[in-house]
KEKE-3310 file (N, C-alpha, C; in steps of 0.2 Angstrom, whole numbers, plus 5000, padded with zeros to 4 digits):
npx = (5004:5003:5007:5002:5009:5002:5003:4995:4985:4976:4961:4944:4940:4936:4945:4949:4962:4977:4985:4998:5003:5014:5022:5027:5043:5044:5031:5018:5007:4990:4978:4964:4961:4965:4976:4991:5000:5008:5012:5012:5017:5021:5015:5006:5001:4987:4991:5005:5005:5000:5009:5020:5015:5014:5027:5030:5030:5021:5004:4986:4967:4962:4952:4945:4937:4933:4929:4915:4912:4916:4931:4943:4961:4967:4960:4949:4932:4921:4913:4909:4906:4909:4905:4904:4891:4891:4903:4913:4923:4937:4945:4948:4949:4951:4943:4949:4943:4928:4927:4922:4922:4929:4927:4938:4948:4960:4973:4972:4976:4988:4990:4993:4995:4991:4997:4991:4994:4992:4995:5010:5012:5014:5029:5032:5041:5050:5054:5066:5070:5074:5066:5067:5056:5049:5045:5031:5024:5010:5005:5001:4991:4985:4990:4999:5015:5031:5048:5058:5069:5065:5053:5043:5038:5021:5012:4999:4987:4970:4958:4950:4958:4955:4960:4959:4964:4965:4954:4955:4955:4964:4971:4980:4987:4994:5010:5012:5016:5021:5013:5002:4997:4993:4983:4974:4971:4964:4953:4946:4941:4951:4968:4986:4995:4997:5007:5007:5011:5021:5014:5005:5013:5019:5007:5004:5016:5013:5004:5008:5017:5034:5048:5062:5079:5076:5072:5056:5043:5044:5057:5064:5063:5063:5052:5041:5032:5023:5021:5011:5021:5031:5045:5045:5052:5058:5051:5042:5029:5012:5002:4988:4987:4988:4996:5014:5019:5026:5041:5050:5062:5076:5084:5093:5096:5097:5088:5080:5074:5061:5062:5053:5043:5046:5041:5050:5049:5057:5071:5089:5104:5117:5113:5104:5091:5075:5059:5047:5056:5060:5063:5069:5069:5072:5073:5063:5052:5045:5045:5038:5032:5031:5020:5007:4999:4984:4974:4960:4946:4936:4919:4905)
npy = (4994:5011:5026:5042:5057:5071:5088:5103:5118:5121:5112:5109:5094:5077:5062:5045:5037:5026:5018:5026:5037:5044:5059:5072:5080:5094:5094:5091:5078:5081:5076:5079:5084:5073:5074:5080:5094:5110:5125:5142:5158:5169:5182:5181:5183:5174:5167:5166:5159:5146:5142:5140:5130:5120:5117:5110:5117:5128:5138:5147:5145:5133:5137:5143:5154:5150:5151:5152:5144:5137:5130:5117:5119:5106:5099:5090:5086:5100:5100:5105:5120:5136:5149:5167:5177:5190:5195:5198:5191:5182:5173:5164:5166:5160:5166:5168:5173:5171:5159:5158:5158:5170:5180:5187:5197:5189:5195:5206:5207:5202:5187:5176:5158:5140:5124:5108:5091:5074:5060:5051:5035:5020:5012:4996:4982:4971:4954:4956:4968:4978:4988:5001:5005:5018:5018:5023:5030:5030:5043:5047:5056:5053:5056:5053:5050:5052:5045:5056:5063:5063:5069:5082:5099:5104:5094:5092:5091:5095:5108:5111:5104:5093:5093:5082:5082:5095:5102:5111:5117:5116:5124:5123:5136:5142:5149:5162:5178:5182:5192:5192:5179:5179:5189:5182:5171:5178:5182:5171:5169:5165:5163:5164:5149:5145:5136:5124:5112:5097:5087:5095:5102:5091:5087:5098:5098:5087:5090:5092:5083:5079:5086:5085:5092:5103:5118:5126:5129:5143:5145:5150:5146:5131:5118:5124:5129:5144:5151:5158:5164:5177:5187:5200:5215:5211:5199:5184:5180:5175:5177:5175:5179:5170:5162:5161:5147:5135:5128:5122:5111:5119:5124:5134:5141:5154:5170:5185:5202:5205:5193:5180:5165:5149:5132:5119:5109:5100:5090:5090:5082:5081:5093:5102:5103:5097:5088:5096:5104:5120:5136:5152:5168:5183:5187:5181:5188:5197:5189:5176:5160:5143:5136:5142:5141:5141:5143:5139:5138:5124:5125:5122)
npz = (5000:4996:5005:5007:5012:5019:5021:5027:5028:5043:5045:5052:5059:5061:5065:5064:5072:5072:5086:5095:5087:5075:5072:5059:5059:5070:5072:5084:5092:5094:5105:5105:5093:5085:5076:5069:5074:5070:5078:5074:5079:5072:5062:5046:5029:5021:5009:5011:5023:5018:5009:5018:5026:5017:5016:5027:5039:5045:5048:5045:5047:5035:5025:5010:4999:4983:4966:4969:4979:4996:5000:5007:5009:5009:5001:5006:5009:5012:5025:5037:5046:5054:5053:5057:5052:5049:5043:5029:5015:5008:5014:5030:5047:5064:5078:5094:5105:5104:5097:5084:5066:5056:5042:5030:5019:5010:5009:5018:5031:5044:5052:5066:5064:5061:5057:5050:5050:5044:5055:5053:5045:5055:5056:5048:5052:5040:5033:5027:5031:5046:5056:5067:5080:5087:5104:5113:5128:5140:5149:5167:5166:5154:5142:5127:5126:5119:5121:5131:5125:5112:5112:5106:5112:5117:5117:5126:5140:5136:5140:5156:5170:5183:5200:5213:5225:5231:5226:5216:5199:5183:5169:5153:5144:5129:5123:5128:5136:5153:5158:5149:5150:5163:5162:5153:5161:5172:5165:5164:5176:5185:5191:5187:5191:5208:5220:5232:5237:5235:5229:5221:5213:5206:5199:5191:5183:5175:5166:5153:5140:5145:5137:5126:5125:5116:5107:5108:5096:5093:5094:5104:5118:5129:5133:5146:5161:5164:5180:5194:5202:5209:5213:5223:5229:5245:5246:5242:5231:5226:5212:5214:5227:5238:5252:5252:5254:5251:5244:5230:5223:5215:5200:5201:5216:5220:5219:5214:5217:5205:5198:5190:5191:5184:5180:5175:5161:5153:5149:5149:5144:5156:5163:5176:5173:5173:5173:5182:5190:5197:5191:5193:5186:5177:5164:5155:5157:5147:5137:5126:5133:5132:5139:5149:5166:5171:5186:5196:5208:5208:5203:5213)
capx = (5000:5007:5005:5003:5010:5000:5003:4990:4982:4972:4954:4941:4938:4937:4947:4951:4969:4980:4988:5005:5004:5020:5021:5032:5047:5042:5024:5016:5001:4985:4973:4957:4960:4967:4980:4998:5000:5013:5010:5017:5015:5023:5009:5007:4995:4985:4995:5012:5004:4998:5016:5024:5012:5016:5035:5030:5032:5017:4997:4979:4962:4963:4946:4946:4932:4935:4924:4908:4911:4921:4935:4949:4967:4969:4955:4944:4925:4919:4907:4908:4908:4907:4906:4901:4888:4892:4909:4914:4930:4938:4949:4945:4953:4948:4944:4950:4938:4922:4928:4919:4926:4928:4929:4942:4952:4966:4978:4970:4980:4993:4987:4996:4992:4993:4997:4989:4997:4990:5001:5014:5010:5018:5034:5031:5047:5049:5059:5072:5072:5073:5065:5067:5050:5049:5040:5028:5021:5004:5006:4996:4986:4982:4994:5003:5021:5037:5054:5059:5073:5061:5046:5043:5033:5014:5007:4996:4980:4965:4953:4952:4960:4953:4965:4954:4968:4964:4948:4956:4956:4970:4971:4986:4987:5001:5013:5010:5021:5018:5007:4997:4995:4989:4977:4969:4968:4959:4947:4942:4940:4957:4975:4992:4995:5001:5009:5007:5014:5025:5009:5002:5019:5019:5001:5005:5021:5011:4999:5011:5023:5040:5051:5069:5083:5075:5068:5049:5042:5046:5065:5066:5063:5061:5045:5041:5026:5023:5016:5010:5026:5035:5050:5044:5056:5061:5045:5040:5022:5008:4997:4982:4987:4989:5003:5020:5021:5030:5046:5052:5069:5077:5091:5097:5093:5097:5083:5081:5068:5059:5061:5047:5044:5044:5042:5053:5046:5062:5077:5095:5110:5122:5111:5100:5084:5071:5052:5045:5061:5058:5068:5068:5072:5068:5073:5058:5046:5042:5045:5033:5034:5027:5014:5005:4995:4978:4971:4954:4943:4931:4913:4901)
capy = (5000:5017:5031:5049:5061:5078:5094:5107:5123:5117:5112:5106:5088:5071:5056:5039:5036:5020:5019:5028:5041:5047:5065:5074:5084:5100:5094:5087:5076:5084:5071:5081:5085:5068:5077:5083:5101:5114:5131:5148:5165:5174:5183:5181:5183:5167:5163:5164:5153:5140:5140:5138:5124:5115:5116:5107:5122:5132:5139:5149:5140:5132:5138:5149:5155:5149:5149:5152:5139:5136:5123:5117:5118:5099:5095:5086:5089:5106:5097:5108:5127:5140:5156:5173:5179:5198:5197:5196:5190:5175:5168:5163:5165:5158:5171:5164:5175:5168:5153:5159:5159:5177:5181:5193:5197:5185:5199:5212:5208:5197:5183:5170:5152:5134:5119:5102:5085:5068:5056:5046:5027:5017:5008:4989:4978:4965:4949:4959:4975:4979:4995:5003:5008:5022:5016:5029:5029:5034:5047:5046:5061:5050:5059:5048:5054:5049:5046:5063:5066:5063:5072:5089:5102:5106:5088:5093:5090:5100:5110:5112:5097:5094:5090:5081:5083:5102:5105:5116:5114:5119:5125:5125:5141:5142:5154:5169:5181:5182:5197:5190:5173:5181:5192:5177:5167:5182:5183:5164:5168:5161:5166:5159:5144:5145:5129:5123:5105:5093:5084:5100:5103:5085:5087:5103:5096:5081:5092:5091:5078:5082:5086:5085:5098:5106:5123:5126:5131:5150:5145:5154:5143:5124:5117:5126:5132:5150:5151:5165:5166:5182:5190:5207:5217:5205:5194:5179:5181:5172:5182:5174:5182:5165:5162:5157:5142:5129:5129:5116:5111:5124:5124:5139:5143:5162:5174:5192:5206:5206:5187:5176:5158:5144:5125:5116:5103:5097:5088:5090:5078:5085:5099:5101:5104:5090:5089:5099:5108:5127:5141:5159:5172:5189:5188:5179:5192:5200:5184:5171:5154:5137:5135:5145:5137:5144:5139:5141:5133:5121:5127:5116)
capz = (5000:4996:5009:5005:5018:5017:5026:5025:5032:5047:5045:5057:5057:5066:5061:5069:5071:5075:5092:5095:5080:5074:5068:5056:5063:5072:5074:5089:5091:5098:5106:5104:5086:5081:5071:5071:5072:5072:5079:5073:5082:5067:5058:5039:5025:5020:5004:5013:5027:5015:5007:5024:5028:5012:5017:5033:5045:5048:5045:5048:5045:5027:5021:5005:4994:4976:4961:4971:4985:5000:4999:5011:5006:5008:4996:5009:5009:5016:5028:5043:5046:5060:5051:5059:5046:5048:5040:5022:5013:5004:5018:5036:5053:5070:5083:5100:5110:5104:5094:5078:5061:5054:5035:5029:5013:5010:5010:5022:5037:5046:5058:5068:5061:5064:5052:5052:5046:5046:5058:5048:5046:5059:5052:5049:5050:5036:5034:5024:5034:5053:5058:5074:5081:5093:5109:5116:5134:5142:5156:5171:5164:5148:5136:5123:5126:5117:5126:5132:5120:5105:5112:5105:5116:5115:5118:5133:5141:5134:5144:5163:5173:5190:5205:5218:5232:5233:5224:5211:5192:5180:5162:5150:5139:5126:5119:5131:5141:5160:5159:5144:5153:5169:5160:5151:5167:5176:5161:5165:5184:5188:5191:5186:5197:5214:5221:5239:5239:5230:5225:5217:5208:5201:5195:5186:5178:5171:5161:5146:5140:5146:5131:5126:5125:5110:5108:5106:5089:5092:5093:5110:5124:5129:5136:5153:5163:5168:5186:5197:5207:5208:5218:5224:5235:5249:5247:5236:5231:5221:5209:5217:5234:5243:5255:5248:5260:5249:5238:5227:5221:5209:5196:5204:5222:5221:5215:5217:5215:5198:5195:5189:5192:5179:5181:5169:5158:5148:5152:5145:5147:5160:5166:5181:5171:5173:5174:5189:5193:5197:5188:5194:5181:5175:5157:5151:5159:5141:5131:5126:5135:5129:5143:5156:5169:5175:5192:5199:5212:5204:5206:5216)
cpx = (5004:5003:5007:5004:5008:5001:4999:4988:4977:4965:4951:4938:4939:4939:4949:4958:4971:4983:4995:5006:5011:5019:5027:5037:5044:5034:5023:5009:4996:4979:4966:4956:4961:4971:4987:4998:5006:5011:5015:5013:5017:5017:5011:5001:4993:4989:5002:5011:5003:5005:5020:5022:5014:5024:5035:5032:5026:5009:4992:4974:4963:4958:4948:4940:4934:4929:4917:4907:4917:4925:4941:4955:4969:4965:4950:4937:4924:4912:4906:4910:4905:4908:4902:4898:4889:4898:4909:4921:4931:4942:4946:4950:4949:4949:4944:4945:4931:4922:4924:4924:4924:4931:4933:4946:4958:4973:4977:4974:4984:4990:4992:4992:4995:4992:4995:4992:4994:4996:5004:5012:5016:5023:5032:5038:5045:5054:5066:5074:5070:5072:5064:5061:5051:5043:5037:5025:5015:5005:5000:4990:4983:4985:4998:5010:5027:5042:5056:5063:5070:5055:5047:5038:5026:5010:5005:4989:4976:4960:4955:4953:4959:4958:4961:4958:4966:4958:4948:4956:4961:4969:4977:4984:4994:5003:5011:5016:5018:5012:5001:4993:4990:4983:4972:4966:4963:4952:4943:4941:4945:4963:4980:4993:4999:5002:5010:5009:5017:5020:5006:5007:5019:5013:5002:5010:5019:5006:5001:5016:5029:5044:5059:5072:5082:5071:5060:5049:5044:5054:5068:5067:5061:5054:5046:5034:5027:5018:5015:5015:5030:5040:5048:5047:5059:5056:5044:5032:5019:5003:4990:4981:4987:4995:5008:5023:5024:5035:5049:5059:5070:5084:5096:5094:5092:5092:5083:5074:5067:5059:5054:5048:5042:5045:5044:5050:5050:5068:5083:5100:5115:5120:5106:5093:5081:5064:5051:5050:5059:5064:5065:5072:5068:5068:5067:5051:5042:5043:5040:5036:5029:5020:5013:5000:4990:4976:4965:4950:4937:4924:4909:4897)
cpy = (5006:5022:5038:5054:5069:5082:5100:5112:5119:5118:5109:5100:5083:5065:5051:5037:5029:5023:5022:5032:5044:5054:5068:5079:5091:5100:5089:5084:5079:5079:5073:5082:5078:5070:5080:5090:5105:5122:5137:5154:5170:5175:5183:5181:5176:5164:5161:5158:5147:5138:5137:5131:5118:5113:5112:5111:5125:5133:5143:5143:5139:5133:5144:5148:5155:5147:5148:5147:5139:5129:5123:5116:5111:5095:5091:5090:5095:5104:5100:5116:5131:5147:5161:5176:5186:5200:5195:5195:5183:5171:5168:5163:5163:5163:5167:5167:5172:5161:5153:5160:5166:5177:5187:5192:5193:5189:5205:5213:5202:5194:5178:5164:5146:5129:5112:5097:5079:5064:5052:5039:5024:5012:5000:4985:4972:4960:4952:4966:4975:4986:4996:5007:5012:5020:5022:5026:5033:5037:5046:5051:5059:5053:5053:5052:5049:5049:5053:5066:5066:5067:5080:5093:5102:5100:5089:5092:5096:5102:5110:5104:5098:5090:5089:5082:5090:5105:5110:5113:5119:5119:5127:5130:5141:5148:5161:5171:5180:5186:5195:5184:5175:5185:5187:5173:5171:5182:5176:5163:5164:5166:5161:5155:5146:5138:5129:5116:5102:5090:5089:5101:5097:5085:5092:5101:5090:5083:5092:5086:5082:5081:5086:5092:5101:5112:5122:5129:5139:5150:5149:5151:5135:5124:5119:5129:5139:5149:5158:5167:5172:5184:5197:5210:5212:5199:5190:5179:5177:5177:5181:5177:5176:5165:5158:5152:5136:5132:5123:5116:5115:5123:5128:5142:5151:5165:5180:5196:5207:5199:5184:5169:5153:5137:5122:5110:5100:5094:5088:5086:5083:5091:5097:5101:5097:5092:5091:5103:5116:5131:5148:5163:5178:5190:5186:5183:5195:5195:5178:5164:5149:5137:5140:5141:5141:5140:5142:5136:5131:5123:5121:5113)
cpz = (5000:5001:5007:5011:5016:5023:5023:5030:5036:5046:5051:5055:5062:5062:5067:5067:5074:5082:5090:5088:5080:5069:5064:5060:5064:5073:5080:5089:5096:5099:5104:5097:5082:5075:5074:5069:5074:5072:5077:5076:5077:5062:5050:5035:5023:5015:5006:5018:5024:5012:5012:5026:5023:5012:5024:5039:5048:5045:5049:5047:5037:5023:5016:5000:4987:4972:4964:4977:4989:5000:5005:5007:5005:5003:4999:5008:5014:5020:5035:5043:5053:5059:5056:5053:5044:5044:5033:5020:5010:5008:5025:5042:5059:5075:5090:5105:5110:5100:5087:5072:5058:5047:5035:5022:5014:5011:5014:5028:5038:5052:5060:5065:5064:5058:5055:5048:5049:5049:5052:5050:5050:5055:5053:5047:5045:5037:5032:5027:5041:5054:5065:5075:5088:5098:5113:5123:5135:5149:5160:5170:5157:5142:5133:5122:5123:5122:5126:5127:5113:5106:5111:5110:5113:5114:5126:5134:5139:5139:5151:5166:5180:5194:5211:5225:5235:5231:5219:5204:5188:5172:5159:5144:5136:5123:5122:5135:5148:5160:5155:5147:5159:5167:5157:5157:5171:5172:5162:5172:5187:5189:5189:5192:5202:5216:5229:5242:5234:5226:5219:5211:5203:5197:5189:5181:5174:5166:5154:5146:5141:5139:5131:5126:5118:5111:5106:5099:5088:5092:5099:5117:5124:5133:5144:5154:5166:5174:5188:5202:5205:5214:5218:5230:5238:5249:5240:5237:5225:5218:5212:5225:5240:5246:5251:5253:5257:5243:5236:5225:5215:5206:5199:5210:5223:5216:5218:5214:5207:5195:5195:5190:5187:5182:5175:5167:5152:5152:5147:5148:5150:5163:5172:5179:5170:5174:5181:5192:5192:5194:5189:5189:5179:5168:5153:5153:5152:5135:5132:5129:5133:5133:5148:5159:5173:5181:5195:5203:5208:5208:5208:5211)
residu = (UNK:UNK:UNK:UNK:UNK:UNK:UNK:UNK:UNK:UNK:UNK:UNK:UNK:UNK:UNK:UNK:UNK:UNK:UNK:UNK:UNK:UNK:UNK:UNK:UNK:UNK:UNK:UNK:UNK:UNK:UNK:UNK:UNK:UNK:UNK:UNK:UNK:UNK:UNK:UNK:UNK:UNK:UNK:UNK:UNK:UNK:UNK:UNK:UNK:UNK:UNK:UNK:UNK:UNK:UNK:UNK:UNK:UNK:UNK:UNK:UNK:UNK:UNK:UNK:UNK:UNK:UNK:UNK:UNK:UNK:UNK:UNK:UNK:UNK:UNK:UNK:UNK:UNK:UNK:UNK:UNK:UNK:UNK:UNK:UNK:UNK:UNK:UNK:UNK:UNK:UNK:UNK:UNK:UNK:UNK:UNK:UNK:UNK:UNK:UNK:UNK:UNK:UNK:UNK:UNK:UNK:UNK:UNK:UNK:UNK:UNK:UNK:UNK:UNK:UNK:UNK:UNK:UNK:UNK:UNK:UNK:UNK:UNK:UNK:UNK:UNK:UNK:UNK:UNK:UNK:UNK:UNK:UNK:UNK:UNK:UNK:UNK:UNK:UNK:UNK:UNK:UNK:UNK:UNK:UNK:UNK:UNK:UNK:UNK:UNK:UNK:UNK:UNK:UNK:UNK:UNK:UNK:UNK:UNK:UNK:UNK:UNK:UNK:UNK:UNK:UNK:UNK:UNK:UNK:UNK:UNK:UNK:UNK:UNK:UNK:UNK:UNK:UNK:UNK:UNK:UNK:UNK:UNK:UNK:UNK:UNK:UNK:UNK:UNK:UNK:UNK:UNK:UNK:UNK:UNK:UNK:UNK:UNK:UNK:UNK:UNK:UNK:UNK:UNK:UNK:UNK:UNK:UNK:UNK:UNK:UNK:UNK:UNK:UNK:UNK:UNK:UNK:UNK:UNK:UNK:UNK:UNK:UNK:UNK:UNK:UNK:UNK:UNK:UNK:UNK:UNK:UNK:UNK:UNK:UNK:UNK:UNK:UNK:UNK:UNK:UNK:UNK:UNK:UNK:UNK:UNK:UNK:UNK:UNK:UNK:UNK:UNK:UNK:UNK:UNK:UNK:UNK:UNK:UNK:UNK:UNK:UNK:UNK:UNK:UNK:UNK:UNK:UNK:UNK:UNK:UNK:UNK:UNK:UNK:UNK:UNK:UNK:UNK:UNK:UNK:UNK:UNK:UNK:UNK:UNK:UNK:UNK:UNK:UNK:UNK:UNK:UNK:UNK:UNK:UNK:UNK:UNK:UNK:UNK:UNK)
# end
């Protein structure tokens, strides 16, 4: 059987996949989509986004109005839509505020985008060929993770995740600065996470697959979580106002006024970085980090 590997602007779909899907380089598998995706925060017009996705790197929504009908850039049937009817245009972007599709000119503006790719077929050894099969594992949070040094960032639990030990729930948001992540959390009735026990630290650390010593898709940082921890003056504080009554192991114990707290989610050979370790630093305050963690009390 011949397999065709397609990379395309992301469309909304549901597919059934085999166990242990393998994604192209720079893509990570998203359980809720059943799809390999590669995110880009660099804004581009639709035509450039399509070209980049065809190069297996990036994308927006892949819908385009051609010859009087809507089509997906991958050629699949246009069997689902979520348009906001008040807009006009020949291309589509997804508004993350209301999750509706907004029409716009394909050259009118620059938007971030996301690419989708079907998982690669699992290699099958033959009598004349021995193939090394990458073994994946299922984490305690139900994620399918590759061995750490082969795992790319952005394979995370989707939606609010409940931690019964304390009655709180947690949400992963991606590619935000500290200020933007806190602002988004507040809009959801939450704050960036405070941490009050080793068990809570372990729970947060398990929300995404730990990745290897490779940069995220922005090329700026490895997999890590933004928390609500800050060093202000002589004090350590959480953005939710709760007491700073727990500290975890850190790569560097020293921290100073202006530092913010990350939980690392990557491992490098020969370094102290490993899943769950804390890292105090000020340099990432204005930089996007892979993950932010919102925390709120679950409603009765």
